[in-house]
VOMIGU-858462 format. One record per residue (C-alpha): residue in one letter; x, y, z. Coordinates in steps of 0.02 Angstrom, whole numbers. Example, Ala and Ser with C-alpha at 12.3 -4.5 7.8 and 13.67 -1.06 7.14 Angstrom:
! residues 2
<volum:a&xx:615&yy:-225&zz:390>
<volum:s&xx:684&yy:-53&zz:357>
***
This chain:
! residues 368
<volum:m&xx:4415&yy:1883&zz:1726>
<volum:f&xx:4487&yy:1760&zz:1849>
<volum:l&xx:4614&yy:1878&zz:1928>
<volum:p&xx:4489&yy:2018&zz:1970>
<volum:k&xx:4379&yy:1891&zz:2060>
<volum:i&xx:4525&yy:1831&zz:2166>
<volum:s&xx:4576&yy:2010&zz:2210>
<volum:k&xx:4396&yy:2049&zz:2257>
<volum:i&xx:4388&yy:1896&zz:2371>
<volum:i&xx:4552&yy:1945&zz:2455>
<volum:w&xx:4493&yy:2124&zz:2479>
<volum:l&xx:4330&yy:2066&zz:2559>
<volum:y&xx:4426&yy:1950&zz:2674>
<volum:f&xx:4539&yy:2086&zz:2740>
<volum:m&xx:4393&yy:2206&zz:2759>
<volum:q&xx:4301&yy:2082&zz:2868>
<volum:q&xx:4450&yy:2039&zz:2977>
<volum:p&xx:4449&yy:2198&zz:3086>
<volum:s&xx:4265&yy:2178&zz:3126>
<volum:k&xx:4294&yy:1999&zz:3185>
<volum:k&xx:4438&yy:2054&zz:3294>
<volum:m&xx:4334&yy:2192&zz:3368>
<volum:m&xx:4198&yy:2066&zz:3411>
<volum:k&xx:4326&yy:1962&zz:3507>
<volum:v&xx:4381&yy:2094&zz:3632>
<volum:p&xx:4407&yy:2008&zz:3801>
<volum:a&xx:4292&yy:2056&zz:3942>
<volum:t&xx:4441&yy:2094&zz:4056>
<volum:a&xx:4503&yy:2223&zz:3929>
<volum:k&xx:4332&yy:2306&zz:3929>
<volum:k&xx:4332&yy:2315&zz:4119>
<volum:r&xx:4508&yy:2386&zz:4120>
<volum:a&xx:4459&yy:2517&zz:3993>
<volum:a&xx:4306&yy:2563&zz:4095>
<volum:k&xx:4415&yy:2584&zz:4252>
<volum:v&xx:4535&yy:2696&zz:4156>
<volum:n&xx:4392&yy:2802&zz:4093>
<volum:r&xx:4328&yy:2824&zz:4270>
<volum:l&xx:4498&yy:2871&zz:4339>
<volum:q&xx:4549&yy:2993&zz:4202>
<volum:r&xx:4480&yy:3168&zz:4196>
<volum:s&xx:4405&yy:3227&zz:4034>
<volum:s&xx:4472&yy:3378&zz:3941>
<volum:d&xx:4315&yy:3476&zz:3987>
<volum:e&xx:4342&yy:3442&zz:4172>
<volum:m&xx:4526&yy:3487&zz:4165>
<volum:g&xx:4497&yy:3650&zz:4074>
<volum:k&xx:4331&yy:3701&zz:4151>
<volum:f&xx:4402&yy:3839&zz:4261>
<volum:d&xx:4577&yy:3849&zz:4190>
<volum:n&xx:4600&yy:4036&zz:4173>
<volum:a&xx:4789&yy:4035&zz:4149>
<volum:s&xx:4759&yy:4100&zz:3974>
<volum:a&xx:4686&yy:4259&zz:4050>
<volum:t&xx:4862&yy:4321&zz:4085>
<volum:s&xx:4984&yy:4199&zz:4004>
<volum:v&xx:5050&yy:4227&zz:3829>
<volum:p&xx:5088&yy:4098&zz:3693>
<volum:m&xx:5277&yy:4108&zz:3702>
<volum:a&xx:5308&yy:4025&zz:3533>
<volum:i&xx:5201&yy:4153&zz:3443>
<volum:a&xx:5279&yy:4295&zz:3543>
<volum:a&xx:5452&yy:4232&zz:3495>
<volum:v&xx:5407&yy:4235&zz:3310>
<volum:v&xx:5331&yy:4409&zz:3326>
<volum:g&xx:5487&yy:4467&zz:3418>
<volum:l&xx:5595&yy:4403&zz:3276>
<volum:g&xx:5490&yy:4500&zz:3152>
<volum:i&xx:5507&yy:4658&zz:3256>
<volum:e&xx:5696&yy:4635&zz:3261>
<volum:i&xx:5706&yy:4616&zz:3071>
<volum:i&xx:5605&yy:4776&zz:3048>
<volum:f&xx:5715&yy:4865&zz:3175>
<volum:y&xx:5876&yy:4814&zz:3087>
<volum:l&xx:5807&yy:4867&zz:2920>
<volum:f&xx:5761&yy:5035&zz:2996>
<volum:l&xx:5941&yy:5059&zz:3053>
<volum:f&xx:5996&yy:5087&zz:2873>
<volum:v&xx:5916&yy:5259&zz:2886>
<volum:f&xx:6060&yy:5312&zz:3001>
<volum:l&xx:6186&yy:5284&zz:2860>
<volum:l&xx:6125&yy:5439&zz:2771>
<volum:t&xx:6232&yy:5556&zz:2877>
<volum:d&xx:6400&yy:5534&zz:2961>
<volum:s&xx:6336&yy:5602&zz:3128>
<volum:t&xx:6209&yy:5460&zz:3146>
<volum:k&xx:6316&yy:5320&zz:3075>
<volum:i&xx:6374&yy:5279&zz:3251>
<volum:i&xx:6200&yy:5214&zz:3293>
<volum:y&xx:6212&yy:5097&zz:3143>
<volum:d&xx:6382&yy:5038&zz:3204>
<volum:y&xx:6314&yy:5000&zz:3379>
<volum:f&xx:6209&yy:4859&zz:3308>
<volum:y&xx:6302&yy:4802&zz:3151>
<volum:e&xx:6486&yy:4822&zz:3197>
<volum:r&xx:6493&yy:4756&zz:3376>
<volum:g&xx:6489&yy:4569&zz:3351>
<volum:w&xx:6349&yy:4447&zz:3388>
<volum:v&xx:6297&yy:4516&zz:3558>
<volum:p&xx:6190&yy:4663&zz:3495>
<volum:y&xx:6089&yy:4542&zz:3387>
<volum:v&xx:6046&yy:4437&zz:3540>
<volum:l&xx:6010&yy:4591&zz:3647>
<volum:t&xx:5892&yy:4660&zz:3515>
<volum:y&xx:5802&yy:4494&zz:3498>
<volum:l&xx:5773&yy:4476&zz:3685>
<volum:a&xx:5708&yy:4654&zz:3695>
<volum:c&xx:5593&yy:4629&zz:3546>
<volum:w&xx:5530&yy:4464&zz:3619>
<volum:s&xx:5490&yy:4556&zz:3781>
<volum:f&xx:5396&yy:4692&zz:3686>
<volum:a&xx:5295&yy:4557&zz:3595>
<volum:i&xx:5247&yy:4477&zz:3762>
<volum:l&xx:5194&yy:4645&zz:3832>
<volum:f&xx:5092&yy:4679&zz:3676>
<volum:f&xx:4993&yy:4516&zz:3697>
<volum:k&xx:4969&yy:4548&zz:3883>
<volum:h&xx:4906&yy:4723&zz:3845>
<volum:r&xx:4774&yy:4650&zz:3728>
<volum:k&xx:4719&yy:4525&zz:3860>
<volum:l&xx:4707&yy:4664&zz:3989>
<volum:k&xx:4598&yy:4769&zz:3874>
<volum:n&xx:4482&yy:4621&zz:3845>
<volum:q&xx:4463&yy:4593&zz:4033>
<volum:q&xx:4427&yy:4777&zz:4061>
<volum:n&xx:4295&yy:4767&zz:3924>
<volum:v&xx:4209&yy:4623&zz:4016>
<volum:m&xx:4195&yy:4728&zz:4174>
<volum:q&xx:4090&yy:4858&zz:4081>
<volum:f&xx:3944&yy:4737&zz:4065>
<volum:k&xx:3814&yy:4691&zz:4195>
<volum:l&xx:3861&yy:4513&zz:4236>
<volum:l&xx:3738&yy:4500&zz:4380>
<volum:p&xx:3594&yy:4616&zz:4330>
<volum:e&xx:3467&yy:4665&zz:4461>
<volum:d&xx:3330&yy:4647&zz:4330>
<volum:i&xx:3336&yy:4459&zz:4361>
<volum:s&xx:3334&yy:4479&zz:4549>
<volum:h&xx:3414&yy:4588&zz:4680>
<volum:d&xx:3452&yy:4436&zz:4787>
<volum:i&xx:3554&yy:4291&zz:4719>
<volum:r&xx:3467&yy:4136&zz:4783>
<volum:e&xx:3470&yy:3952&zz:4748>
<volum:d&xx:3316&yy:3959&zz:4638>
<volum:n&xx:3382&yy:4094&zz:4520>
<volum:l&xx:3564&yy:4040&zz:4502>
<volum:g&xx:3524&yy:3961&zz:4335>
<volum:e&xx:3457&yy:4125&zz:4267>
<volum:f&xx:3616&yy:4219&zz:4313>
<volum:y&xx:3722&yy:4079&zz:4240>
<volum:a&xx:3625&yy:4082&zz:4077>
<volum:h&xx:3639&yy:4272&zz:4068>
<volum:i&xx:3829&yy:4263&zz:4082>
<volum:k&xx:3836&yy:4131&zz:3946>
<volum:r&xx:3727&yy:4238&zz:3831>
<volum:l&xx:3855&yy:4379&zz:3837>
<volum:g&xx:3969&yy:4273&zz:3729>
<volum:f&xx:4132&yy:4300&zz:3824>
<volum:d&xx:4257&yy:4160&zz:3851>
<volum:p&xx:4269&yy:4130&zz:4040>
<volum:k&xx:4449&yy:4068&zz:4021>
<volum:q&xx:4501&yy:4241&zz:3959>
<volum:s&xx:4432&yy:4336&zz:4109>
<volum:f&xx:4472&yy:4325&zz:4294>
<volum:l&xx:4303&yy:4403&zz:4337>
<volum:l&xx:4199&yy:4280&zz:4237>
<volum:t&xx:4294&yy:4132&zz:4306>
<volum:r&xx:4275&yy:4197&zz:4483>
<volum:i&xx:4087&yy:4226&zz:4468>
<volum:l&xx:4051&yy:4061&zz:4380>
<volum:r&xx:4151&yy:3967&zz:4510>
<volum:g&xx:4061&yy:4059&zz:4649>
<volum:i&xx:3890&yy:4017&zz:4574>
<volum:e&xx:3935&yy:3834&zz:4557>
<volum:h&xx:4007&yy:3825&zz:4733>
<volum:f&xx:3855&yy:3909&zz:4810>
<volum:s&xx:3737&yy:3794&zz:4714>
<volum:v&xx:3824&yy:3644&zz:4793>
<volum:r&xx:3867&yy:3704&zz:4969>
<volum:k&xx:3725&yy:3831&zz:4991>
<volum:n&xx:3832&yy:3925&zz:5117>
<volum:h&xx:3883&yy:4108&zz:5107>
<volum:t&xx:4038&yy:4092&zz:5217>
<volum:e&xx:4109&yy:3944&zz:5122>
<volum:t&xx:4081&yy:4033&zz:4956>
<volum:a&xx:4171&yy:4188&zz:5020>
<volum:d&xx:4319&yy:4081&zz:5078>
<volum:m&xx:4327&yy:3996&zz:4908>
<volum:l&xx:4329&yy:4163&zz:4816>
<volum:k&xx:4466&yy:4224&zz:4932>
<volum:s&xx:4574&yy:4073&zz:4892>
<volum:q&xx:4538&yy:4098&zz:4706>
<volum:s&xx:4596&yy:4278&zz:4722>
<volum:e&xx:4763&yy:4218&zz:4791>
<volum:i&xx:4778&yy:4093&zz:4649>
<volum:d&xx:4747&yy:4228&zz:4519>
<volum:a&xx:4876&yy:4342&zz:4600>
<volum:t&xx:5005&yy:4203&zz:4597>
<volum:m&xx:4962&yy:4167&zz:4415>
<volum:v&xx:4988&yy:4348&zz:4364>
<volum:d&xx:5154&yy:4356&zz:4454>
<volum:s&xx:5217&yy:4195&zz:4374>
<volum:s&xx:5171&yy:4258&zz:4200>
<volum:y&xx:5310&yy:4388&zz:4212>
<volum:v&xx:5447&yy:4263&zz:4253>
<volum:l&xx:5517&yy:4255&zz:4075>
<volum:i&xx:5519&yy:4445&zz:4053>
<volum:k&xx:5608&yy:4463&zz:4221>
<volum:v&xx:5736&yy:4337&zz:4160>
<volum:f&xx:5761&yy:4443&zz:4004>
<volum:i&xx:5782&yy:4601&zz:4109>
<volum:w&xx:5916&yy:4510&zz:4208>
<volum:a&xx:6000&yy:4430&zz:4056>
<volum:i&xx:6011&yy:4585&zz:3944>
<volum:p&xx:6139&yy:4680&zz:4052>
<volum:i&xx:6237&yy:4519&zz:4081>
<volum:l&xx:6250&yy:4492&zz:3893>
<volum:g&xx:6307&yy:4672&zz:3874>
<volum:f&xx:6448&yy:4643&zz:3998>
<volum:i&xx:6494&yy:4482&zz:3907>
<volum:g&xx:6506&yy:4579&zz:3744>
<volum:t&xx:6615&yy:4708&zz:3829>
<volum:v&xx:6732&yy:4575&zz:3899>
<volum:l&xx:6745&yy:4494&zz:3728>
<volum:g&xx:6786&yy:4662&zz:3648>
<volum:i&xx:6918&yy:4703&zz:3779>
<volum:s&xx:7000&yy:4533&zz:3762>
<volum:e&xx:7003&yy:4549&zz:3573>
<volum:a&xx:7081&yy:4723&zz:3581>
<volum:v&xx:7213&yy:4673&zz:3708>
<volum:s&xx:7258&yy:4513&zz:3616>
<volum:s&xx:7281&yy:4605&zz:3451>
<volum:f&xx:7395&yy:4732&zz:3537>
<volum:g&xx:7499&yy:4598&zz:3620>
<volum:g&xx:7518&yy:4499&zz:3459>
<volum:e&xx:7591&yy:4646&zz:3363>
<volum:m&xx:7691&yy:4723&zz:3505>
<volum:g&xx:7844&yy:4617&zz:3474>
<volum:a&xx:7851&yy:4665&zz:3291>
<volum:a&xx:7845&yy:4852&zz:3326>
<volum:a&xx:8013&yy:4932&zz:3285>
<volum:d&xx:7984&yy:5113&zz:3331>
<volum:i&xx:7883&yy:5219&zz:3449>
<volum:e&xx:7767&yy:5280&zz:3314>
<volum:k&xx:7710&yy:5104&zz:3279>
<volum:i&xx:7677&yy:5077&zz:3464>
<volum:k&xx:7574&yy:5236&zz:3471>
<volum:e&xx:7472&yy:5179&zz:3324>
<volum:q&xx:7440&yy:5011&zz:3406>
<volum:l&xx:7390&yy:5095&zz:3569>
<volum:g&xx:7268&yy:5205&zz:3473>
<volum:q&xx:7189&yy:5050&zz:3396>
<volum:v&xx:7177&yy:4968&zz:3568>
<volum:t&xx:7092&yy:5118&zz:3647>
<volum:g&xx:6974&yy:5128&zz:3499>
<volum:g&xx:6934&yy:4943&zz:3520>
<volum:l&xx:6903&yy:4969&zz:3706>
<volum:s&xx:6781&yy:5111&zz:3670>
<volum:e&xx:6689&yy:5000&zz:3547>
<volum:a&xx:6687&yy:4858&zz:3674>
<volum:f&xx:6591&yy:4965&zz:3799>
<volum:d&xx:6459&yy:5004&zz:3669>
<volum:t&xx:6376&yy:4835&zz:3699>
<volum:t&xx:6357&yy:4878&zz:3883>
<volum:l&xx:6278&yy:5043&zz:3835>
<volum:v&xx:6155&yy:4959&zz:3717>
<volum:s&xx:6112&yy:4825&zz:3846>
<volum:l&xx:6077&yy:4952&zz:3984>
<volum:i&xx:5965&yy:5054&zz:3868>
<volum:f&xx:5868&yy:4899&zz:3816>
<volum:s&xx:5852&yy:4845&zz:3997>
<volum:l&xx:5773&yy:5012&zz:4043>
<volum:f&xx:5657&yy:5007&zz:3892>
<volum:v&xx:5595&yy:4835&zz:3945>
<volum:m&xx:5589&yy:4864&zz:4132>
<volum:f&xx:5477&yy:5018&zz:4136>
<volum:p&xx:5332&yy:4952&zz:4028>
<volum:t&xx:5343&yy:4784&zz:4117>
<volum:s&xx:5321&yy:4867&zz:4286>
<volum:v&xx:5175&yy:4971&zz:4221>
<volum:m&xx:5091&yy:4819&zz:4145>
<volum:q&xx:5110&yy:4715&zz:4303>
<volum:k&xx:5037&yy:4856&zz:4408>
<volum:n&xx:4888&yy:4870&zz:4289>
<volum:e&xx:4854&yy:4684&zz:4305>
<volum:e&xx:4866&yy:4692&zz:4494>
<volum:d&xx:4743&yy:4838&zz:4493>
<volum:l&xx:4628&yy:4732&zz:4386>
<volum:l&xx:4632&yy:4593&zz:4515>
<volum:n&xx:4588&yy:4719&zz:4651>
<volum:k&xx:4440&yy:4776&zz:4547>
<volum:v&xx:4385&yy:4595&zz:4525>
<volum:d&xx:4391&yy:4570&zz:4714>
<volum:e&xx:4290&yy:4728&zz:4741>
<volum:y&xx:4162&yy:4676&zz:4609>
<volum:c&xx:4138&yy:4505&zz:4690>
<volum:n&xx:4115&yy:4582&zz:4863>
<volum:e&xx:3996&yy:4718&zz:4805>
<volum:y&xx:3890&yy:4633&zz:4672>
<volum:f&xx:3901&yy:4448&zz:4714>
<volum:l&xx:3938&yy:4407&zz:4896>
<volum:k&xx:3833&yy:4548&zz:4966>
<volum:r&xx:3681&yy:4487&zz:4869>
<volum:l&xx:3698&yy:4302&zz:4910>
<volum:r&xx:3553&yy:4233&zz:5012>
<volum:e&xx:3562&yy:4062&zz:5092>
<volum:p&xx:3410&yy:3950&zz:5063>
<volum:n&xx:3268&yy:3944&zz:5193>
<volum:i&xx:3349&yy:4077&zz:5298>
<volum:t&xx:3179&yy:4156&zz:5339>
<volum:n&xx:3107&yy:3988&zz:5389>
<volum:v&xx:3253&yy:3958&zz:5505>
<volum:h&xx:3220&yy:4123&zz:5593>
<volum:s&xx:3034&yy:4085&zz:5604>
<volum:h&xx:3070&yy:3914&zz:5678>
<volum:e&xx:3188&yy:3992&zz:5804>
<volum:g&xx:3055&yy:4121&zz:5850>
<volum:s&xx:2919&yy:3991&zz:5867>
<volum:g&xx:3035&yy:3884&zz:5973>
<volum:q&xx:3063&yy:4029&zz:6091>
<volum:v&xx:2875&yy:4060&zz:6102>
<volum:d&xx:2842&yy:3876&zz:6140>
<volum:t&xx:2973&yy:3878&zz:6278>
<volum:l&xx:2897&yy:4032&zz:6358>
<volum:g&xx:2724&yy:3953&zz:6350>
<volum:r&xx:2787&yy:3796&zz:6434>
<volum:i&xx:2867&yy:3897&zz:6573>
<volum:e&xx:2705&yy:3993&zz:6602>
<volum:n&xx:2605&yy:3832&zz:6606>
<volum:l&xx:2726&yy:3757&zz:6731>
<volum:q&xx:2712&yy:3910&zz:6842>
<volum:a&xx:2521&yy:3901&zz:6836>
<volum:y&xx:2527&yy:3716&zz:6881>
<volum:l&xx:2639&yy:3752&zz:7029>
<volum:v&xx:2517&yy:3886&zz:7090>
<volum:q&xx:2372&yy:3765&zz:7076>
<volum:l&xx:2472&yy:3634&zz:7168>
<volum:q&xx:2508&yy:3754&zz:7310>
<volum:e&xx:2323&yy:3801&zz:7322>
<volum:s&xx:2271&yy:3619&zz:7326>
<volum:q&xx:2399&yy:3584&zz:7462>
<volum:g&xx:2324&yy:3727&zz:7565>
<volum:l&xx:2148&yy:3654&zz:7547>
<volum:v&xx:2209&yy:3483&zz:7601>
<volum:a&xx:2292&yy:3558&zz:7753>
<volum:q&xx:2131&yy:3648&zz:7802>
<volum:q&xx:2031&yy:3488&zz:7782>
<volum:m&xx:2157&yy:3391&zz:7887>
<volum:g&xx:2145&yy:3525&zz:8022>
<volum:q&xx:1953&yy:3512&zz:8023>
<volum:i&xx:1963&yy:3323&zz:8036>
<volum:a&xx:2086&yy:3337&zz:8180>
<volum:d&xx:1968&yy:3459&zz:8272>
<volum:q&xx:1820&yy:3343&zz:8249>
<volum:f&xx:1924&yy:3196&zz:8311>
<volum:t&xx:1975&yy:3290&zz:8469>
<volum:q&xx:1794&yy:3339&zz:8503>
<volum:i&xx:1740&yy:3158&zz:8487>
<volum:l&xx:1877&yy:3104&zz:8608>
<volum:q&xx:1826&yy:3236&zz:8733>
<volum:s&xx:1642&yy:3185&zz:8724>
<volum:t&xx:1684&yy:3002&zz:8751>
<volum:t&xx:1792&yy:3037&zz:8902>
<volum:i&xx:1653&yy:3142&zz:8982>
<volum:e&xx:1526&yy:3003&zz:8958>
<volum:e&xx:1642&yy:2874&zz:9035>
<volum:a&xx:1672&yy:2986&zz:9186>
<volum:n&xx:1484&yy:3004&zz:9218>
***
């Protein structure tokens, strides 16, 4: 009975220790943590408009899928053992050293990447079939109805990170809600278009490396095969006693040379098989970006209306009317001033005439 009580007391002591330590956190540490929280961006802020996943492919998953495709391909090659005429195809991949295995894996990895990119492209084309900015809400996109368009896009249920078009429109809506300027929003969308184009181009870097590496590996396999054939001929040349033995060795060397060039043949074929679908896929993605630019110009930028634009025009018109009224009033005042000046001149002339008459009458009286 005594030992369980002691263990219970010890357990309660250690359970209470963390809470006491947490209560004694220095104030400076709290301030430092608050500064760090203010300086660091949250995960939501960092990934808010990160649409790299709209074109990039998870390379680790693609590598595993490529390995699976290679295993299936090598199992399929056993079919060519059924006849002697097709056995050569089996030998191309099983009897030519380690190079064909690497060539096949790189090609299968490239096919897996293209498969994932094809799926992403289909999803983006599917998004473009929906009305993202319906005219039922409003024909004009103004500051007071931006929230309705934003809510409509969210209700569609698509992931904005998986679509260039959704990211472009949402970014344009947010930018216009802050800046309230059509020109600045158009410039921002133009810069975003350049970013998307660069992102699409960079997503093909690894496949382009594979297209470059596959022929190089084929040449390496050929060089290894040639060196092996020549070295075997040179090693047995000194032991050859007659011409028949030399002919036999030369036949083996020429056969080894023909087999050595098989790796180059396989590498060139794989390079073509990877290059053509890669070029087609890249062109399709570039065409998609052009369609996104056209959609933004036709259905978004053309319908944007800056706030109080009618009031600005009315104020400008009223200002012009006020200026014209002031000019007319000034002209009327000048006319009145000229008329008053004429009346004053007439009165001064009358006064001068009366003064001369008085002078003449006075001079006549003095003379009499």
